[in-house]
C-alpha positions, 0 to 999 in steps of 0.5 A: 268380492262379495256375495249374498252372504259372504265379503273376500278381501285381499290386501298384501297376500292376506285373504279375508274371507268374512261370513255374514248372513243378512238380516239374521242375528247368527251365521249357519251353514245352509245350502245357500251359504255352503254353495257360495262358500265352495265357489269362493273355495274354488276360486281361492284355490286358483288365486296366487296371490294369497298367501294365507286366508282367513275365516271372519265373522261378522256377527257379534258373539257368533262365528258360526251357529252350526248347520241349518237345523231346519234342514236336517229336520226336513231330511225323511230319506237316508240316501238324500241325507247322505248325499247332503252331508257328504257333498258338505264334507266335501266342501268343507274339506276343501279348506284342508287342501288350499295352497296356503294356510289357514286361520279360523278367527273364533270370537263367540258360538262356534258349534257343530258345522262352525267348529268342523268348518274350524277344524278344517283350517290349518290354525285356530285362535279364539278370544276370551269372550264369554260368548266364545263356546266351542264344541260339537253338541249334535247329540243333542238333536239326536244326530252327529257330526256330519261334516268330518268333525268325529274324524278331525277332533279326534286327530287333533286333541286325540280320541278320549278327549274327543270323544268326552267333548262330542258325547257329553254335547259340551261347550269349551270356552276359549281358555279351555279350549286352548288347553285342550289344543283346539285352538292354536291361541286365546286372546283378549277380545278387545286384542284381537285384531292386533293379535290376529295381525302378529299371529297371522305374521308368526304362521308365515315365519316357517320357524314360529309356524314349527313353534306353534305345530310343536305345541299340538297334542301327542297322542297317549300310548294307550290311544295308538295302541288299544284304542278300544279300551277307549270306545268301551269305557265310553260305551259302558259310561253312556249306557248307564247314563242313557239306557240305550234310549239314546242313538246318536251316542252309541253311533259316535262311539261306533265310528270311533271304532270302525273308522280307526283303520280306515283311510280318510275317504272311507271313513268320512263316507262311514261317517255321512252315512252315519250322519243321515241313519240318525237323521231318519230316527224317531229320536231325532225328529223329536229331539229337534221338536223339542229344540224348536219348542225350547226357542218357541218359549224363549222367543215367546212375545209374553216372555219377551215384554216391552214393559219397563222392568221393576229394579231387583237388586235386594231380595228376601227369602221367607222360609228356611227349608230345601226349597227357601234355601235353594232360592237364597243360593240362587239369588247370591249366585246371581249377585243380589243382596239376598235377606233370610227369614228363618224361625230361628237361628238354628234353622237359619244356620242349617240353611246357610249350611245348605246354601255353603255346601251348593257353593262348594259344589261349584267350586269343585267343578271349577265354575267358581273360584274360592274369592267368587264363593266368598263374595256370593256368600258375603251377600247373604244375611238373615234374621228371625223378624221382618223388620229389615225387609223394607229394603227388599225389592222382591220377597218371595215366600217358601214356607209350609203349603197352607193358605191360611199361613201363607196369607198372614205371611203375606199380611206381614210383609205387606206392613213393612215392605214398600208399595211398589215392591214384589211379593212372590210366592213359591207354592206349588199348587195354591191358587195364587188369586185366592192367596192374594184376595186379602192383600192390599196390593194384589197387583204386586203379587205373583207366583215363582214357582221354582222346582226341588232342587233349585240348584238343578231344576231349570223350569219355573213357572210364572203364574200372575193372578187376575191382578198382577201388573203387566211390569211385575210379570215382566220383572219376574220372567226377566230374573228367572232368565237371568238366573239361567231358568226357562220360566213359563207363564201359566194361568191359575188354577190348583197345581198350576201346570206341571203338578196338575199333570205330575200328580195324577200320574203318581196317584194312579200308579199308587192306585195300581199298588193298592190293587195289588201291583207291585212298586218296584215293578211299575217303577221298573216299567216307567224307567224303561219308558225313559223317565228319570225315575220310576213314580214311587222313587220320585214320591220318595225323594219328593217327600210324601208329606209333600205328595199328599199336600199338594194331591189333597190340594187338587182333589178339593180344586177337581173333585173325583177326577183327581180323588187321593189314593187310599193307598198314599192316604194311608201310608201318609195318614196312618204309617207316616212315611214321609219317604227319603229325607225319613229313610222311610217311604215306598222304600227303606233307603240307607244310604244309596241302597233302597229296598222296598218297605214291608209295610205298603205291602200290608196296605194292598188290597190283594196280588194282581198282576196287570199287563205292561199295556195297561200300567203304562197306559194308565200311568201315561194317558191320565197324564195326557188327558189331564194335559188335554184339560189344561191347553183346553182351559188355557192354562198354558198357550200350546202344546210346545210350551206344555211340553217344555214344561213337563221336560224341564219340570218332570224329566218327561224323556226328551228322546219322546219329543214331550208328553204331547208330542208322545201323544201324537205319536201314539195316535190320539183316536188310540189315545181315545178309545185306551181311556174309554175302555179304562173309564168302563173299568175304573171309573170316570176319572179316566173320561177323555178330555173334550179337547182330547175327543175333539182332535180324536174325531178329527183325525188331528193332533196336538201339534197340528199347526205349530212349526 
């Protein structure tokens, strides 16, 4: 029996329902597929020849990717959302009430609604396929598992582990899923058909069936007697991590608390009602917007080039600081040969120690074993001259942020490297066109700006020069993707995209402190807004020397609009403050503790108390205004790409949807009037960008026309 999305076959009492949405790389649970599934389940319930039913996907590396996110995005009414999700619960619940056992055959991604379907099956068998990832990551979209997952998962593996998986939006591989009790078997992908046939026969044998069920998770005494302890600890952990900005994780905990004493029907109704409440929140709408923005960036045609990629097997890194060491670690982690150039053997040793510590962290987290770490470290060599760089397919420079010094380095690299090898720079602010202006082969030169720390920050800005060949761009974009990073191609300008927007924000906050506002108060307000850290904690973390040099480049490039704050200038040039690495910056750092540096207070003109609204407007709207300039100048493709860059590069709070999504929510006309007031009070740096003025006058938005 075949329908649009499913094919049902029955042979010797074994029914197989194959899910295969036409013209799609993935299977998802949308309105059409759910209704088809409902009809199949109703028919199967009446079929007396079926002994067992197997759910199988025809997609490569995909079981079911989850519910249709576009349908979730369209839910604007709480009652409608409740009806939709409750109907879905009832359909999947029918699987559990079939008069024969069922098996979910998981070979690939099994997420969200897909895993909730699998949880309704009697048994689950997974493969060792690297693509097999099992989980309930709905909180990433600002919602909760709504097809019964909060109930079925905790019954299967206990509330403690279930909460950990749901709240952490964790993806669990087949082997770990077996260990946790999420699946009943994990088999090599190549033996799936053979193992599935044997497993099917075993569950039809009462003795073997009992053996499988005996291995299921047994709830602990604390889970049975004091479940409130588990939810209390979970609540504390979530609040520490999210500061309460994300309602969905807290809603999950509330479900676990409230449904503990409910019968199944009431518990599912409570879950459905909670899902509906979450689905219409601004946080969910913004997080879904971020999801689609990430998808748009990932599938951007400019990033999925048809150009032939250049081979990159042997890499070189010039510079042994934190950035250079991070890039060495990344290339070795990717199993690329890496040659490190450092000024001295002592500097090389320091860098390699940093690299080894980063790998040790992965070993402790069990992401790599000792043998894998040793193999990756063996890929790294080092030296204090460039003579061995002739073998390199790619060399990336990560030295001091100085135009002349970098140009000298590129001249030396061109003297020893092949003409077809790529030379990249990790500069955070200097013009790629100017850096390559004296090169013999500027067509093989490109900016590849990683963010610090390289090991953690997901963004890479890719900056071609006017001469960079398309295959070089394609190769570097591909390399960034293979590294697990999110590449954004931006056009050349001082500061590129992220630093061009971020530095005016830090600079403006420094101007407020110079006026007399408190460092700690500004940091507190910004953190309450949702930024991962306040501007002064950030400045200390990055380094005041780094921040000052980038700010100076921007001042030179954009003039009065980005004049360096007097406070930042004096903090670096007079007080020689460097930040956390030297234990003194805006704060005095002592281990994990920090106290306000009294030397900063001495630089203030007076004591003032600005309103919360003015502090936030000066900090945030100056970023919005610079972002509008970037869009206007074509530095980045559109608002989606810019918001992804700001979220990935600065930690701008995803629950606000990104900088420009936040601006659209704030209201561009309101922003325009606020900027004009600030311009009249503080100067032309607040002059609204022409694009922002145009959109505000039209009553339009940055996201207009973007799906």
